[in-house]
C-alpha positions in Angstrom: 113.0 135.3 130.6 109.9 136.7 132.2 109.4 139.0 129.2 109.9 136.1 126.7 107.6 133.6 128.5 104.9 136.3 129.0 105.0 137.1 125.2 104.6 133.5 124.1 101.6 133.1 126.4 99.7 136.0 124.8 98.8 135.9 121.1 98.2 139.6 121.0 101.9 140.3 121.7 104.7 140.4 119.1 106.8 137.4 120.2 109.1 136.7 117.3 112.0 138.5 118.8 112.0 136.1 121.7 112.0 132.9 119.7 114.6 131.0 117.8 115.0 127.5 116.4 117.7 124.9 115.8 117.5 125.1 112.0 117.4 128.0 109.5 114.7 126.1 107.5 112.2 127.4 110.0 111.1 131.0 109.4 110.8 133.1 112.6 108.3 136.0 112.4 105.3 137.1 114.3 103.0 135.0 112.1 104.9 131.7 112.4 105.3 132.1 116.2 101.5 132.7 116.6 100.7 128.9 116.9 103.1 128.7 119.9 101.3 131.6 121.5 97.9 130.1 120.9 99.0 126.8 122.5 100.3 128.4 125.7 97.3 130.7 125.8 95.0 127.7 125.7 97.1 125.6 128.1 98.4 128.1 130.8 99.3 125.1 133.0 101.9 124.1 130.4 103.2 127.7 130.3 103.7 127.6 134.1 105.6 124.3 133.8 107.8 125.8 131.1 108.6 128.8 133.3 109.5 126.5 136.2 111.8 124.4 134.1 113.4 127.5 132.6 114.0 129.0 136.0 115.8 125.7 137.0 117.9 125.9 133.8 116.2 122.9 132.3 114.5 122.1 129.0 110.7 121.7 128.8 109.5 119.4 126.0 110.6 121.0 122.7 111.5 124.3 124.3 114.7 125.6 125.9 115.9 129.0 127.2 119.3 129.7 125.7 121.8 132.5 125.0 121.5 133.6 121.4 123.8 136.3 120.2 124.4 139.7 121.9 122.7 143.1 122.1 124.9 146.0 121.0 127.7 143.4 120.7 128.1 143.5 124.5 125.1 142.2 126.4 124.1 138.6 126.0 120.7 138.1 124.4 118.5 135.2 125.5 115.7 133.5 123.5 113.3 130.6 123.7 114.6 127.9 121.4 111.9 125.7 119.8 112.7 122.4 118.3 111.2 122.1 114.7 108.4 119.6 114.0 107.5 117.4 111.1 103.8 117.0 110.8 102.4 113.7 109.3 98.9 114.0 107.9 96.8 110.8 107.5 93.7 110.8 105.4 91.2 108.5 103.7 91.1 110.7 100.5 93.8 110.4 97.9 94.6 113.8 96.5 93.4 115.8 99.5 94.9 119.4 99.6 96.2 120.3 103.1 96.5 123.8 104.4 98.1 124.7 107.8 97.3 128.1 109.3 96.0 129.3 105.9 99.0 128.3 103.9 99.1 125.3 101.5 101.3 122.4 102.4 100.6 120.2 99.4 98.4 117.2 98.4 98.4 113.8 99.9 98.6 111.2 97.2 100.4 108.2 98.8 102.2 107.1 101.9 105.2 109.2 102.8 108.3 108.7 104.8 109.7 111.8 106.6 112.8 113.2 104.9 114.9 116.3 105.2 112.4 118.2 103.1 109.3 116.2 104.1 108.3 115.2 100.6 109.7 111.7 100.0 106.8 109.5 98.6 106.4 105.8 98.5 103.5 103.7 97.2 100.9 102.4 99.6 98.7 99.4 99.3 96.9 100.1 102.6 93.1 100.1 102.1 92.2 101.1 105.7 90.3 104.2 106.7 93.4 106.4 106.7 95.2 104.8 103.7 97.2 107.8 102.6 99.7 109.9 104.5 102.4 112.5 103.9 104.8 114.3 106.1 105.4 118.0 105.9 108.0 120.2 107.6 109.9 121.5 109.4 107.6 123.9 111.2 107.5 125.5 114.6 105.5 123.6 117.2 102.2 125.0 118.6 98.5 124.9 118.0 97.9 124.8 114.3 94.7 124.9 112.2 94.6 122.3 109.5 92.1 122.3 106.6 91.8 119.4 104.2 89.8 119.9 101.0 89.0 117.8 97.9 86.7 118.1 95.0 84.5 115.0 94.4 82.0 115.0 91.5 81.7 118.8 91.7 81.4 118.9 95.4 84.1 120.3 97.7 84.7 118.2 100.8 86.2 120.2 103.6 87.4 119.2 107.1 89.0 121.5 109.7 91.1 120.3 112.6 92.9 122.3 115.3 95.8 120.3 116.8 99.2 120.5 118.4 100.1 116.9 117.6 102.9 115.8 115.3 100.6 113.2 113.6 97.0 114.1 112.7 94.1 112.4 110.8 91.9 114.3 108.5 89.2 112.1 107.0 86.5 113.3 104.6 84.8 110.0 104.3 83.4 106.9 106.0 85.5 103.8 106.3 84.3 100.5 104.8 84.5 99.0 108.3 82.2 101.7 109.8 79.7 101.4 106.9 79.8 97.6 107.2 79.2 97.7 110.9 76.1 100.0 110.4 74.6 97.9 107.7 75.3 94.6 109.4 73.5 95.8 112.4 70.2 96.3 110.5 70.4 93.2 108.2 69.3 90.9 111.1 66.1 89.5 112.6 65.8 92.1 115.3 65.9 95.0 112.9 62.7 96.3 114.7 65.1 97.5 117.4 67.4 99.3 114.9 65.1 102.2 113.8 67.6 104.8 115.2 70.1 103.6 112.6 67.8 105.1 109.9 67.1 108.7 108.9 63.4 109.3 110.0 63.5 106.1 112.1 60.5 103.9 111.7 59.2 106.1 108.8 62.2 105.2 106.7 61.3 103.2 103.6 64.3 100.9 103.9 63.5 100.2 107.6 60.0 99.2 106.7 61.2 96.9 103.9 63.7 95.1 106.2 61.1 94.6 108.9 58.6 93.2 106.4 61.3 90.9 104.8 62.5 89.5 108.1 59.0 89.0 109.4 58.3 87.0 106.2 61.3 84.8 106.9 60.2 84.2 110.4 56.7 83.3 109.4 57.7 80.9 106.7 57.4 77.4 108.0 59.7 76.1 105.2 62.6 78.1 106.5 64.4 76.4 109.4 67.0 79.1 109.9 68.6 82.0 108.0 71.3 84.6 108.2 72.5 87.6 106.3 76.1 88.7 105.9 77.0 92.2 104.6 80.2 93.0 102.7 80.9 96.7 101.8 82.8 97.1 98.5 83.2 100.9 98.5 82.2 104.1 100.1 82.2 107.3 97.9 81.6 110.8 99.1 78.7 112.6 97.5 79.0 115.7 99.7 80.5 116.5 103.1 77.8 114.5 104.9 76.4 112.1 102.3 78.0 109.0 101.0 77.2 106.4 98.3 77.8 102.8 99.5 78.2 99.8 97.2 77.6 96.6 99.1 76.5 93.0 98.8 74.4 90.9 101.1 74.7 87.1 101.2 71.5 85.4 102.5 71.9 81.7 103.6 68.6 79.8 104.2 68.3 76.3 105.7 65.0 75.2 104.0 63.1 72.1 105.0 62.3 69.7 102.1 58.6 68.8 102.1 57.6 67.2 105.5 60.9 65.3 106.0 62.5 66.8 109.2 65.8 65.1 108.4 66.0 66.4 104.8 66.9 70.0 104.0 68.3 72.3 101.3 70.6 75.1 101.9 69.8 78.1 99.6 72.4 80.9 99.1 71.3 84.1 97.5 73.6 87.1 96.9 72.2 90.6 96.2 74.0 93.9 95.5 72.8 97.3 96.6 73.8 100.9 96.2 72.6 102.8 99.2 73.2 106.1 100.9 74.6 106.8 104.4 74.8 110.3 106.0 76.6 111.9 108.8 74.4 113.4 111.5 74.9 115.3 114.7 73.3 112.4 116.6 76.2 110.8 118.4 74.2 108.3 120.5 74.9 105.4 118.1 77.1 104.5 115.1 79.2 107.7 115.6 76.4 109.8 114.0 76.1 107.6 110.9 72.6 106.8 109.7 71.1 105.0 106.7 69.2 107.3 104.3 68.3 104.6 101.9 69.3 100.9 101.4 69.1 101.0 97.6 67.4 98.5 95.4 68.4 94.8 95.6 69.7 93.2 92.4 70.3 89.5 92.5 73.9 88.5 91.7 73.7 84.7 92.2 71.7 81.9 93.7 72.7 78.3 94.5 71.2 75.3 96.2 72.9 72.6 98.3 71.0 69.5 99.2 71.7 68.2 102.7 70.6 64.7 104.1 
């Protein structure tokens, strides 16, 4: 037991001879056992817990020390039995290719229910940030390196994740909700305080345009009140860190009619934009997302509603 537990805690040792599993679908060799070694090498406290449980004849999580066959047909042989895992990958990119520890698992094209071979697909209508998923397996547990790649308009998007979890999320994009939160924060009267939401801050052209626009609204005596509501239609990757955002902004103005304080007209204008958002290393706000440009406004509609 000491030799086996020492081997699985050191990734430089050959540990395959000390490991078995509950299914023949899992291949046992020094390469497939390596993630187990990496896990216990990174988390020595868990290795100590495993040793303690084994010494008491008990199971620890997915691992158990059992008798497995005999040496020279006489002496009982003992091994560490590892329960196999199914790994569910969630992603925001349909058609993402997933690799685990350098080997291709397959592409994620729809939601997937775990089955005996891990490849049973069903359709998904989920439009959230991680709207596609697929389960793969069985595989030995441990600390695995996952890489998700996808080609978009000639650019290869690539995300790497190291995890020991059964369910992981690999996103190459920005969710509509996150983009909408960022844009909603700047389409408001106090945009002067939102310069950190823009690339180059106060020098950003879009920032200057918004400050000028809202200052104009504020100084217009004919405008009693106003508000702007942002709705993001789509976010499309341009590269690993740059994203095209199609969105609309609905401006609602409560305008005073002539000098009559009791008479007003509500004007509604809707504009569409195609802007650019980038991922940065600045995690102080908006999870590192910043606006590179807002795009040019194109009027979609305008209507007036008279109010007495």
